[in-house]
A tleap script that builds the chain and sets N, CA, C and O, in Angstrom:
source leaprc.protein.ff14SB
mol = sequence {
  NMET ILE VAL ILE GLN ILE TYR LYS ALA GLN
  GLY LEU ARG ASN LYS PHE VAL GLU PRO ALA
  THR ILE GLN ILE TRP ASN GLU ILE PRO ALA
  CYS SER SER LEU GLU GLU ASP ARG ILE ILE
  TYR GLU LYS GLU ALA GLY THR LEU ALA LYS
  VAL LEU PHE ASP ALA LEU PRO GLY GLY VAL
  ILE ASP ALA LEU LEU LEU GLU PHE LEU SER
  ARG LYS ARG SER LEU LEU ALA ILE PRO HIE
  ALA THR GLN SER GLN GLU SER GLY CSER
}
set mol.1.N position { -20.486 4.612 0.544 }
set mol.1.CA position { -19.204 4.621 1.206 }
set mol.1.C position { -18.966 3.242 1.812 }
set mol.1.O position { -19.864 2.655 2.416 }
set mol.2.N position { -17.773 2.743 1.648 }
set mol.2.CA position { -17.378 1.463 2.227 }
set mol.2.C position { -16.858 1.722 3.633 }
set mol.2.O position { -16.001 2.582 3.836 }
set mol.3.N position { -17.370 0.986 4.592 }
set mol.3.CA position { -16.916 1.104 5.978 }
set mol.3.C position { -16.504 -0.285 6.440 }
set mol.3.O position { -17.264 -1.243 6.307 }
set mol.4.N position { -15.298 -0.387 6.981 }
set mol.4.CA position { -14.825 -1.652 7.539 }
set mol.4.C position { -14.362 -1.406 8.975 }
set mol.4.O position { -13.967 -0.295 9.327 }
set mol.5.N position { -14.415 -2.423 9.774 }
set mol.5.CA position { -13.887 -2.347 11.129 }
set mol.5.C position { -12.916 -3.495 11.314 }
set mol.5.O position { -13.244 -4.648 11.032 }
set mol.6.N position { -11.717 -3.178 11.789 }
set mol.6.CA position { -10.694 -4.187 12.019 }
set mol.6.C position { -10.079 -3.960 13.396 }
set mol.6.O position { -10.270 -2.907 14.005 }
set mol.7.N position { -9.342 -4.950 13.877 }
set mol.7.CA position { -8.726 -4.866 15.195 }
set mol.7.C position { -7.541 -3.903 15.189 }
set mol.7.O position { -6.818 -3.804 14.197 }
set mol.8.N position { -7.349 -3.199 16.297 }
set mol.8.CA position { -6.185 -2.333 16.457 }
set mol.8.C position { -5.150 -3.067 17.291 }
set mol.8.O position { -5.448 -4.078 17.926 }
set mol.9.N position { -3.935 -2.548 17.282 }
set mol.9.CA position { -2.843 -3.136 18.059 }
set mol.9.C position { -3.091 -2.940 19.549 }
set mol.9.O position { -3.818 -2.035 19.957 }
set mol.10.N position { -2.480 -3.797 20.348 }
set mol.10.CA position { -2.498 -3.613 21.796 }
set mol.10.C position { -1.413 -2.611 22.162 }
set mol.10.O position { -0.357 -2.579 21.530 }
set mol.11.N position { -1.661 -1.813 23.153 }
set mol.11.CA position { -0.642 -0.873 23.608 }
set mol.11.C position { 0.488 -1.608 24.326 }
set mol.11.O position { 0.266 -2.636 24.966 }
set mol.12.N position { 1.677 -1.077 24.213 }
set mol.12.CA position { 2.839 -1.647 24.898 }
set mol.12.C position { 3.332 -0.656 25.950 }
set mol.12.O position { 3.382 0.550 25.707 }
set mol.13.N position { 3.697 -1.180 27.120 }
set mol.13.CA position { 4.243 -0.346 28.197 }
set mol.13.C position { 3.370 0.885 28.452 }
set mol.13.O position { 3.853 2.017 28.463 }
set mol.14.N position { 2.094 0.639 28.653 }
set mol.14.CA position { 1.123 1.697 28.966 }
set mol.14.C position { 0.953 2.722 27.847 }
set mol.14.O position { 0.464 3.825 28.091 }
set mol.15.N position { 1.344 2.377 26.642 }
set mol.15.CA position { 1.143 3.277 25.503 }
set mol.15.C position { -0.196 2.929 24.853 }
set mol.15.O position { -0.378 1.820 24.353 }
set mol.16.N position { -1.117 3.868 24.863 }
set mol.16.CA position { -2.438 3.670 24.281 }
set mol.16.C position { -2.351 3.760 22.760 }
set mol.16.O position { -1.698 4.656 22.225 }
set mol.17.N position { -3.008 2.836 22.066 }
set mol.17.CA position { -3.058 2.868 20.603 }
set mol.17.C position { -4.352 3.567 20.196 }
set mol.17.O position { -5.451 3.083 20.467 }
set mol.18.N position { -4.197 4.695 19.551 }
set mol.18.CA position { -5.335 5.504 19.121 }
set mol.18.C position { -6.077 4.808 17.980 }
set mol.18.O position { -5.446 4.402 17.004 }
set mol.19.N position { -7.406 4.659 18.080 }
set mol.19.CA position { -8.162 4.156 16.926 }
set mol.19.C position { -7.984 5.116 15.752 }
set mol.19.O position { -7.768 6.310 15.956 }
set mol.20.N position { -8.071 4.611 14.549 }
set mol.20.CA position { -7.849 5.443 13.360 }
set mol.20.C position { -9.026 5.324 12.404 }
set mol.20.O position { -9.633 4.263 12.260 }
set mol.21.N position { -9.328 6.432 11.761 }
set mol.21.CA position { -10.309 6.466 10.684 }
set mol.21.C position { -9.598 6.988 9.449 }
set mol.21.O position { -8.948 8.033 9.494 }
set mol.22.N position { -9.718 6.270 8.362 }
set mol.22.CA position { -9.108 6.685 7.094 }
set mol.22.C position { -10.234 6.984 6.130 }
set mol.22.O position { -11.094 6.140 5.881 }
set mol.23.N position { -10.225 8.187 5.590 }
set mol.23.CA position { -11.232 8.566 4.599 }
set mol.23.C position { -10.554 8.750 3.254 }
set mol.23.O position { -9.638 9.560 3.109 }
set mol.24.N position { -11.014 7.991 2.280 }
set mol.24.CA position { -10.533 8.135 0.903 }
set mol.24.C position { -11.642 8.879 0.189 }
set mol.24.O position { -12.665 8.294 -0.166 }
set mol.25.N position { -11.439 10.158 -0.018 }
set mol.25.CA position { -12.562 11.023 -0.324 }
set mol.25.C position { -12.496 11.776 -1.650 }
set mol.25.O position { -13.534 12.239 -2.122 }
set mol.26.N position { -11.363 11.917 -2.252 }
set mol.26.CA position { -11.278 12.725 -3.459 }
set mol.26.C position { -10.187 12.176 -4.362 }
set mol.26.O position { -9.303 11.446 -3.913 }
set mol.27.N position { -10.256 12.529 -5.623 }
set mol.27.CA position { -9.224 12.103 -6.565 }
set mol.27.C position { -8.005 13.016 -6.452 }
set mol.27.O position { -8.113 14.178 -6.058 }
set mol.28.N position { -6.857 12.473 -6.801 }
set mol.28.CA position { -5.639 13.276 -6.815 }
set mol.28.C position { -5.766 14.314 -7.924 }
set mol.28.O position { -6.181 13.976 -9.033 }
set mol.29.N position { -5.417 15.570 -7.647 }
set mol.29.CA position { -5.535 16.600 -8.674 }
set mol.29.C position { -4.549 16.363 -9.814 }
set mol.29.O position { -3.501 15.745 -9.628 }
set mol.30.N position { -4.897 16.858 -10.980 }
set mol.30.CA position { -4.001 16.751 -12.134 }
set mol.30.C position { -2.743 17.571 -11.866 }
set mol.30.O position { -2.818 18.707 -11.399 }
set mol.31.N position { -1.608 16.994 -12.161 }
set mol.31.CA position { -0.325 17.678 -11.941 }
set mol.31.C position { 0.301 18.001 -13.282 }
set mol.31.O position { -0.034 17.409 -14.308 }
set mol.32.N position { 1.215 18.950 -13.250 }
set mol.32.CA position { 1.843 19.379 -14.497 }
set mol.32.C position { 3.108 18.595 -14.825 }
set mol.32.O position { 3.679 18.757 -15.903 }
set mol.33.N position { 3.553 17.738 -13.889 }
set mol.33.CA position { 4.768 16.977 -14.164 }
set mol.33.C position { 4.738 15.647 -13.410 }
set mol.33.O position { 3.998 15.469 -12.443 }
set mol.34.N position { 5.557 14.736 -13.883 }
set mol.34.CA position { 5.683 13.445 -13.200 }
set mol.34.C position { 6.291 13.624 -11.817 }
set mol.34.O position { 5.980 12.868 -10.897 }
set mol.35.N position { 7.155 14.618 -11.670 }
set mol.35.CA position { 7.771 14.896 -10.377 }
set mol.35.C position { 6.716 15.318 -9.348 }
set mol.35.O position { 6.763 14.883 -8.198 }
set mol.36.N position { 5.779 16.152 -9.755 }
set mol.36.CA position { 4.688 16.556 -8.855 }
set mol.36.C position { 3.837 15.340 -8.477 }
set mol.36.O position { 3.443 15.188 -7.321 }
set mol.37.N position { 3.558 14.483 -9.450 }
set mol.37.CA position { 2.815 13.248 -9.163 }
set mol.37.C position { 3.554 12.416 -8.126 }
set mol.37.O position { 2.957 11.950 -7.155 }
set mol.38.N position { 4.855 12.230 -8.331 }
set mol.38.CA position { 5.667 11.411 -7.435 }
set mol.38.C position { 5.637 11.972 -6.014 }
set mol.38.O position { 5.518 11.218 -5.049 }
set mol.39.N position { 5.744 13.285 -5.888 }
set mol.39.CA position { 5.726 13.915 -4.569 }
set mol.39.C position { 4.397 13.647 -3.856 }
set mol.39.O position { 4.375 13.309 -2.673 }
set mol.40.N position { 3.298 13.801 -4.588 }
set mol.40.CA position { 1.977 13.535 -3.992 }
set mol.40.C position { 1.857 12.075 -3.585 }
set mol.40.O position { 1.409 11.779 -2.477 }
set mol.41.N position { 2.253 11.150 -4.470 }
set mol.41.CA position { 2.146 9.718 -4.170 }
set mol.41.C position { 2.957 9.359 -2.929 }
set mol.41.O position { 2.483 8.622 -2.064 }
set mol.42.N position { 4.169 9.878 -2.844 }
set mol.42.CA position { 5.030 9.554 -1.708 }
set mol.42.C position { 4.480 10.140 -0.406 }
set mol.42.O position { 4.554 9.500 0.643 }
set mol.43.N position { 3.936 11.341 -0.471 }
set mol.43.CA position { 3.355 11.953 0.727 }
set mol.43.C position { 2.133 11.169 1.199 }
set mol.43.O position { 2.000 10.877 2.387 }
set mol.44.N position { 1.247 10.831 0.271 }
set mol.44.CA position { 0.049 10.059 0.618 }
set mol.44.C position { 0.436 8.692 1.187 }
set mol.44.O position { -0.117 8.256 2.197 }
set mol.45.N position { 1.384 8.023 0.535 }
set mol.45.CA position { 1.814 6.694 0.988 }
set mol.45.C position { 2.449 6.772 2.375 }
set mol.45.O position { 2.186 5.917 3.221 }
set mol.46.N position { 3.273 7.777 2.615 }
set mol.46.CA position { 3.915 7.934 3.918 }
set mol.46.C position { 2.905 8.179 5.022 }
set mol.46.O position { 3.020 7.626 6.116 }
set mol.47.N position { 1.914 9.014 4.732 }
set mol.47.CA position { 0.863 9.306 5.714 }
set mol.47.C position { 0.064 8.054 6.038 }
set mol.47.O position { -0.183 7.748 7.205 }
set mol.48.N position { -0.335 7.337 5.004 }
set mol.48.CA position { -1.116 6.109 5.203 }
set mol.48.C position { -0.298 5.058 5.946 }
set mol.48.O position { -0.806 4.410 6.861 }
set mol.49.N position { 0.959 4.885 5.561 }
set mol.49.CA position { 1.806 3.894 6.223 }
set mol.49.C position { 1.976 4.213 7.706 }
set mol.49.O position { 1.921 3.308 8.540 }
set mol.50.N position { 2.179 5.473 8.044 }
set mol.50.CA position { 2.354 5.845 9.456 }
set mol.50.C position { 1.118 5.494 10.274 }
set mol.50.O position { 1.227 4.915 11.354 }
set mol.51.N position { -0.055 5.846 9.758 }
set mol.51.CA position { -1.287 5.546 10.487 }
set mol.51.C position { -1.452 4.038 10.658 }
set mol.51.O position { -1.780 3.568 11.747 }
set mol.52.N position { -1.227 3.284 9.594 }
set mol.52.CA position { -1.396 1.831 9.668 }
set mol.52.C position { -0.375 1.197 10.610 }
set mol.52.O position { -0.732 0.333 11.411 }
set mol.53.N position { 0.891 1.613 10.525 }
set mol.53.CA position { 1.919 1.048 11.389 }
set mol.53.C position { 1.668 1.380 12.849 }
set mol.53.O position { 1.950 0.565 13.728 }
set mol.54.N position { 1.144 2.563 13.116 }
set mol.54.CA position { 0.866 2.964 14.501 }
set mol.54.C position { -0.355 2.257 15.078 }
set mol.54.O position { -0.421 2.042 16.289 }
set mol.55.N position { -1.319 1.891 14.241 }
set mol.55.CA position { -2.603 1.404 14.739 }
set mol.55.C position { -2.810 -0.105 14.637 }
set mol.55.O position { -3.564 -0.671 15.428 }
set mol.56.N position { -2.160 -0.765 13.685 }
set mol.56.CA position { -2.450 -2.183 13.438 }
set mol.56.C position { -1.485 -3.109 14.177 }
set mol.56.O position { -0.336 -2.745 14.429 }
set mol.57.N position { -1.957 -4.302 14.522 }
set mol.57.CA position { -1.046 -5.313 15.076 }
set mol.57.C position { 0.023 -5.687 14.039 }
set mol.57.O position { -0.225 -5.655 12.833 }
set mol.58.N position { 1.209 -6.038 14.532 }
set mol.58.CA position { 2.313 -6.385 13.634 }
set mol.58.C position { 1.984 -7.507 12.674 }
set mol.58.O position { 2.405 -7.484 11.517 }
set mol.59.N position { 1.232 -8.494 13.148 }
set mol.59.CA position { 0.859 -9.606 12.269 }
set mol.59.C position { -0.028 -9.169 11.120 }
set mol.59.O position { 0.059 -9.715 10.020 }
set mol.60.N position { -0.875 -8.191 11.368 }
set mol.60.CA position { -1.726 -7.663 10.292 }
set mol.60.C position { -0.866 -6.892 9.286 }
set mol.60.O position { -1.082 -6.996 8.078 }
set mol.61.N position { 0.098 -6.126 9.777 }
set mol.61.CA position { 1.014 -5.402 8.879 }
set mol.61.C position { 1.747 -6.400 7.978 }
set mol.61.O position { 1.847 -6.193 6.769 }
set mol.62.N position { 2.260 -7.484 8.575 }
set mol.62.CA position { 2.973 -8.503 7.790 }
set mol.62.C position { 2.064 -9.111 6.728 }
set mol.62.O position { 2.454 -9.238 5.567 }
set mol.63.N position { 0.846 -9.489 7.131 }
set mol.63.CA position { -0.094 -10.103 6.192 }
set mol.63.C position { -0.522 -9.113 5.111 }
set mol.63.O position { -0.713 -9.501 3.959 }
set mol.64.N position { -0.673 -7.845 5.470 }
set mol.64.CA position { -1.050 -6.821 4.503 }
set mol.64.C position { 0.045 -6.630 3.458 }
set mol.64.O position { -0.241 -6.510 2.267 }
set mol.65.N position { 1.286 -6.604 3.903 }
set mol.65.CA position { 2.400 -6.484 2.966 }
set mol.65.C position { 2.414 -7.654 1.984 }
set mol.65.O position { 2.596 -7.456 0.782 }
set mol.66.N position { 2.226 -8.853 2.483 }
set mol.66.CA position { 2.177 -10.024 1.606 }
set mol.66.C position { 0.994 -9.951 0.644 }
set mol.66.O position { 1.114 -10.333 -0.520 }
set mol.67.N position { -0.145 -9.462 1.128 }
set mol.67.CA position { -1.326 -9.308 0.271 }
set mol.67.C position { -1.052 -8.310 -0.855 }
set mol.67.O position { -1.403 -8.554 -2.009 }
set mol.68.N position { -0.424 -7.186 -0.509 }
set mol.68.CA position { -0.070 -6.195 -1.533 }
set mol.68.C position { 0.864 -6.790 -2.575 }
set mol.68.O position { 0.648 -6.623 -3.776 }
set mol.69.N position { 1.899 -7.484 -2.120 }
set mol.69.CA position { 2.855 -8.076 -3.062 }
set mol.69.C position { 2.202 -9.133 -3.934 }
set mol.69.O position { 2.501 -9.227 -5.124 }
set mol.70.N position { 1.322 -9.921 -3.359 }
set mol.70.CA position { 0.621 -10.950 -4.125 }
set mol.70.C position { -0.251 -10.323 -5.212 }
set mol.70.O position { -0.296 -10.818 -6.338 }
set mol.71.N position { -0.941 -9.236 -4.876 }
set mol.71.CA position { -1.814 -8.590 -5.858 }
set mol.71.C position { -1.033 -7.895 -6.955 }
set mol.71.O position { -1.535 -7.755 -8.070 }
set mol.72.N position { 0.183 -7.455 -6.667 }
set mol.72.CA position { 1.003 -6.769 -7.660 }
set mol.72.C position { 1.960 -7.714 -8.377 }
set mol.72.O position { 2.679 -7.297 -9.286 }
set mol.73.N position { 1.974 -8.970 -7.978 }
set mol.73.CA position { 2.937 -9.929 -8.519 }
set mol.73.C position { 2.932 -9.966 -10.044 }
set mol.73.O position { 3.999 -10.001 -10.656 }
set mol.74.N position { 1.764 -9.960 -10.667 }
set mol.74.CA position { 1.697 -10.058 -12.120 }
set mol.74.C position { 2.319 -8.844 -12.799 }
set mol.74.O position { 2.832 -8.952 -13.913 }
set mol.75.N position { 2.277 -7.702 -12.144 }
set mol.75.CA position { 2.885 -6.505 -12.722 }
set mol.75.C position { 4.401 -6.522 -12.589 }
set mol.75.O position { 5.104 -5.859 -13.351 }
set mol.76.N position { 4.903 -7.280 -11.621 }
set mol.76.CA position { 6.342 -7.339 -11.389 }
set mol.76.C position { 7.023 -8.453 -12.179 }
set mol.76.O position { 8.245 -8.457 -12.323 }
set mol.77.N position { 6.241 -9.390 -12.685 }
set mol.77.CA position { 6.807 -10.526 -13.415 }
set mol.77.C position { 7.350 -10.068 -14.768 }
set mol.77.O position { 6.719 -9.285 -15.478 }
set mol.78.N position { 8.517 -10.569 -15.099 }
set mol.78.CA position { 9.130 -10.248 -16.387 }
set mol.78.C position { 9.074 -11.504 -17.242 }
set mol.78.O position { 9.714 -12.504 -16.918 }
set mol.79.N position { 8.317 -11.461 -18.328 }
set mol.79.CA position { 8.245 -12.659 -19.176 }
set mol.79.C position { 9.592 -12.905 -19.864 }
set mol.79.O position { 10.249 -11.973 -20.328 }
set mol.80.N position { 9.974 -14.143 -19.918 }
set mol.80.CA position { 11.212 -14.525 -20.597 }
set mol.80.C position { 10.868 -15.081 -21.976 }
set mol.80.O position { 9.962 -15.901 -22.120 }
set mol.81.N position { 11.596 -14.629 -22.973 }
set mol.81.CA position { 11.344 -15.080 -24.332 }
set mol.81.C position { 11.706 -16.557 -24.459 }
set mol.81.O position { 12.708 -17.014 -23.907 }
set mol.82.N position { 10.881 -17.292 -25.188 }
set mol.82.CA position { 11.198 -18.688 -25.462 }
set mol.82.C position { 12.147 -18.740 -26.644 }
set mol.82.O position { 12.330 -17.747 -27.348 }
set mol.83.N position { 12.739 -19.880 -26.856 }
set mol.83.CA position { 13.695 -20.020 -27.951 }
set mol.83.C position { 13.021 -19.744 -29.297 }
set mol.83.O position { 13.641 -19.140 -30.172 }
set mol.84.N position { 11.764 -20.171 -29.484 }
set mol.84.CA position { 11.083 -19.940 -30.745 }
set mol.84.C position { 10.765 -18.464 -30.929 }
set mol.84.O position { 10.759 -17.983 -32.062 }
set mol.85.N position { 10.502 -17.729 -29.852 }
set mol.85.CA position { 10.247 -16.289 -29.963 }
set mol.85.C position { 11.527 -15.550 -30.328 }
set mol.85.O position { 11.496 -14.587 -31.095 }
set mol.86.N position { 12.664 -16.004 -29.774 }
set mol.86.CA position { 13.947 -15.348 -30.065 }
set mol.86.C position { 14.353 -15.541 -31.516 }
set mol.86.O position { 14.963 -14.650 -32.107 }
set mol.87.N position { 14.024 -16.694 -32.104 }
set mol.87.CA position { 14.410 -16.968 -33.476 }
set mol.87.C position { 13.424 -16.389 -34.466 }
set mol.87.O position { 13.660 -16.424 -35.673 }
set mol.88.N position { 12.299 -15.845 -33.959 }
set mol.88.CA position { 11.322 -15.216 -34.824 }
set mol.88.C position { 10.291 -16.150 -35.395 }
set mol.88.O position { 9.522 -15.743 -36.265 }
set mol.89.N position { 10.240 -17.388 -34.943 }
set mol.89.CA position { 9.244 -18.318 -35.469 }
set mol.89.C position { 8.088 -18.498 -34.555 }
set mol.89.O position { 7.168 -19.254 -34.865 }
savepdb mol mol.pdb
quit
C-alpha cells in the first residue's frame, strides 16, 4: 500500500480543517452500460474533489490541477495534418 503525508489547509475564522484519509481499495465493478460507468465516475470524482478541496491549501489545489492537465495534455492534443498528408503523399 502506498502511503503519503501532505500538508492540510489552515482553518479560517476558527474553522478547523479535518485531516483526511483516502483509501483506493477496489476496482470499479463492471457495468452494463456507458451511462452506469459515467454515473460511477462522476460520483467518485465528486467525492474525491470535495475531500481534497476541503482539506488542501488553495495553492496545492491550483498546482494539482495544473499537474493533472499537464499529464493529460498529450491526450487532449489534436494532431494537424501536414500538407503532404492531405495530398496523400
